[in-house]
C-alpha positions, 0 to 999 in steps of 0.5 A: 499656469494653464496646461494645454488640456485644461485650456482646451477645456475652457475653450470649449466653455467658452465657445459652448456659450459664445456660438458664432463661427466668428469667435475662435474660428481656427486653431492658429486663433486659439492657439493665439489666445493660449500664448498670452493666456497660458500663464494664468491658472485654468481656475483663474480663468474660469474666474475671469470669464464667469465675471465677464460673462453677465455684463457683456454681450460680445465674447471677449478678447485676451485682453479683457479676460486679463483685466479681470485678473490684474486690479490695480488703481481702481482710478485714472490719474485724471481722477486722482488729480481732482482728489488732489485738488479737493484736498489741497482747496479743503485743507488750504495753504497750510497743512500739507499733512491733513491734505495728505492723509486725505488720499491714498498711499499710491497718490501721495507718492506722486504727489511727492514725485512732483515735489509735494503739496507745497509745490501744488499750493504755491503753484501760480494759477498759469501753470497750474495745468503744466503740474496737472499733466505731469502729475496725471503722467506720472500717475498713469504710468505708475499705474501701468508699472504696477498693472505689469507688475500683477501679471504672473512672472512668465508673462512678464519676463516675455514682454520685458525681454521683447520676446516677440517670436514667442509672442507672434509664432506661438507654441505649437499645439 
């Protein structure tokens, strides 16, 4: 967890680069950032900012920095579905084992959750769109759960417990 002293140092560093008066203009803005980012270590915040800085012209948001710290599956449900359909076409209707081996474990798990390779191969063309939506929804839900699981425990608990008082009111500096 990042201490208030470390966080103040972190904010000073960001403000020395992003000098617009509208970037973290007051104590309340800084406090809101602290409430969200305090769950990460000072070194992790510095790494995230260092990664963000060279490829972005606008100041970051807390979510921008968190994206650099929490990296779940690197594809969307749609791109995973494309891989599934490529595997089905490539390995034909008979070899689910080779099709399964051609995708990552995360994608295999989602295929299994919607009925497996045979349900995809045997799906009538007119129902394929429905099956695709089912797969994409399941995939994206799993990515979201995995992302939440990658967050620090203290942040995850405040999200799951719905501690809106802490998230909205913050902790006084």
